[in-house]
Each structure stands twice: as C-alpha cells, then as structure tokens.
N, C-alpha and C positions, 0 to 999 in steps of 0.2 A: 692253275701249280704254283706259281711263286710264293704263294705259302708255305712251301714243300720245301726251298728251294733254298731260304733261306736258313729253316736248322736243320738241313743235309751237311750246308756248306760250315756251319758253326761249328756242328759235329770233326768236318772232313778238316779243318785247322787248327780248331782248341778242341778236341774229343772230350767234346761237352752235346749228348742226350737233348733232342728235344724234352723242354718246358712243354708239361704236357696236364691233359686234367682235375691240376689245382685251383679250378674256375671261382667254387663257395670255400674255400681259403683266402683265396688272395681278397672277395671281397671281402668276408670278416676283419683284413687286417686291412684293409683300405677303411674298411666302418669306424677300427677299435684307431685311425691313426687321426680319421675324421671327429674326431672324441676331443680329442687331446683339446686342454683347451676351454673348453663351457665348462669342468671344475674348476673350481683348484683345489684338489686336491688327488694325489696324487691315482694313477687308472692304469692294474698293469690287467695283462695282456700274456697265460702262458699255454704257450705251444709242445706241444709234447710228444713222445712216440718214440719206439721201437730206433734200433743203431741201423742207420743206415735207409728210412724210409723216405727220403730225403726230407728232413728243419732246416736243415743251412739252404741247401737250394732255392727255398721253396722261401727264406729272406731272404740271399740274393735277388730270385727272381720279383718278390714287393719291396722292395730299399727304391726304386721312381714311385712306390701307387704309397712308399711309407714319407717319402722325399717332396712328398704336391704342397701346397700353400705353404708355403717354404719352409717347412720345417730343418730342423734340424737336427742328425742322428749320429749318437754317439752304441758306438757296438764293439761289445768284448767280448772279448773270447774263452774260458777256465778250456786249460788243458789236460791231456791222463800223464800223472808221470808227473804234474808237478806243483808245487807244493807252495806255488804263488797264493800271498794278501788280494783279495778283491780288493785294497786302494790300490799295490802295485799291476795289476790289472785292466779297472776303474782310467788311475793317471794316467796307464799302455793307452788306451783307448781314446783319452783327450790330447795326448800329444800329437797320436799319430791321425785326428783329424784335423784339416784343412780348415772349416768352418768354422772349427772353434776353436785355434791357435789365431781369427781374426776376433773375436768375444774376447780369449783368456789370450791379453799381453804376455806375459809374465808368462817365466821358467816356473817350471810341475810337476811342482816338489813333490813326494810320494807319502804327501800323507791322508789322515784320517780328512781333518778337516778344510784344508786344500782341495778334495776330492770337490766333498760337500760343497764347500760355500762355490767351485766352481759351474760346478750345478747348478743349482741355484743362480749364480749371475747365471748364467746360458736361458734355465727357467725366461728368467724378465729378460729377457729383448725378444728372446724365438720360440716358437713350435717345440718342442725338446721330447726326441725320444730315447727311451736306453736300449738298445735290442743287449743280450748277455742271452749267450751263448752257454751249456753242454753248462747249467747249474748244477747240474744232478752231481756235480763233481764235487764242491760244497763238501764242504769237513770241517770242526774244530774253528782252527784262529778266525780260518777264513771268513767260516759260517757265519758266524758272530761280530766280523765286518761288517760285510751283503746285509747285517740286521738294524747293521747300527744306520747304515748305507740307509737301507728303505723306511724307518724308524722314522731319523732329523728326512725325505723326503714327502715323507706321507701325507702334507700340506701339500705340498706345492704343482703347478697345473704338469707334471709330468707323463707323458704314455709308458711306460716300461712292458717289453717286451723279454721272456725268458725262455728262454726255448733248450730244451730237457726229452732225459731221455724220465722212468717211471724214477716218481723223485717217492725217499718216503718220507715220511710225517715230518722231520724235524727242518726239512725244505718249505713242505707244503706250509706249516704253523705261518711260516715267519712272511714267501708269500699271499 
C-alpha cells in the first residue's frame, strides 16, 4: 500500500499524475546516458511523439537516471510563438544551470562562438547531456544556427537528446 500512497499524495498536493508504463523508455534513456563519453563523437537520441503523449514528463522523470555517473545536464526548450534563436535558447540554458555556472565562471554572452566553446569546455571536464525540447519549432535562422552548433559539436563526446513532434525532413537531416 505504501507504493500507492506517494503517487497519490503527489497528485493531491501538486496535481501530478502518477508516472506509469514507461519502463522501456526509461531504460533506453538510461542506456543512452551510460554510453556518453564512450566515443569521441556526438551521440544523438530523438524522442518523438504527438502533442500531449508525455515527452516532457518522460524527460522530467528520467533526469535522475540521466544525471547518473556525474553527468551534467543542460536543458533547453523552444516555445511556440517565439522567434528565439538557437543560440539564445542554449545560452539561457547554460546561464540557468547551476552545475554549468561552476565550470563556466564568465558571464554568458549570447553568441554562437560562446555557446559552442562553453559546451566544448564542459564536455572536456564532465560527461555532458544536452536536452533540447520541441525542436520541431526550429525554422529559418534558428534552424541554421542549430545546424552550425550540431556540426561544431560532432566530434565531441556529448549526448544530445532531442524531443519533438513529428519532424520534417529539413530538421531530421540536421540531427
């Protein structure tokens, strides 16, 4: 009975439904995380599904598994209706990560070179996983910047976990 009480209390107190039925997906994410750093190249995993199926919730629940083995997590999210650049979204994610601020002590300007060099520097001292949510929203300049970032990081031992609705071929060809 104790196993049922905690999820029910979390629902009553926080409005969060119990997380059930995603053991295979969690295992796959854990396996992905454990392989980061085994090769000297960017490892990419695409988490894809229709709106509302639980991609963000799966990522929320998997964070403790992804952070095992002293991994640093950088989490960025694109939002509907905003014309944010990939550089500004990733720069904000770098700026808001406590573990990253300990490694990158400087102010984080919003430039492509700074974002790339910061990510490379982090990957040199820590296992690094970058989570980028809603990449289906990438268009025009943001898409070009994302392609430049991916290209610059291709030879780094980094895990890139992208969450998206169904992708068009332009975005899919980048990752």
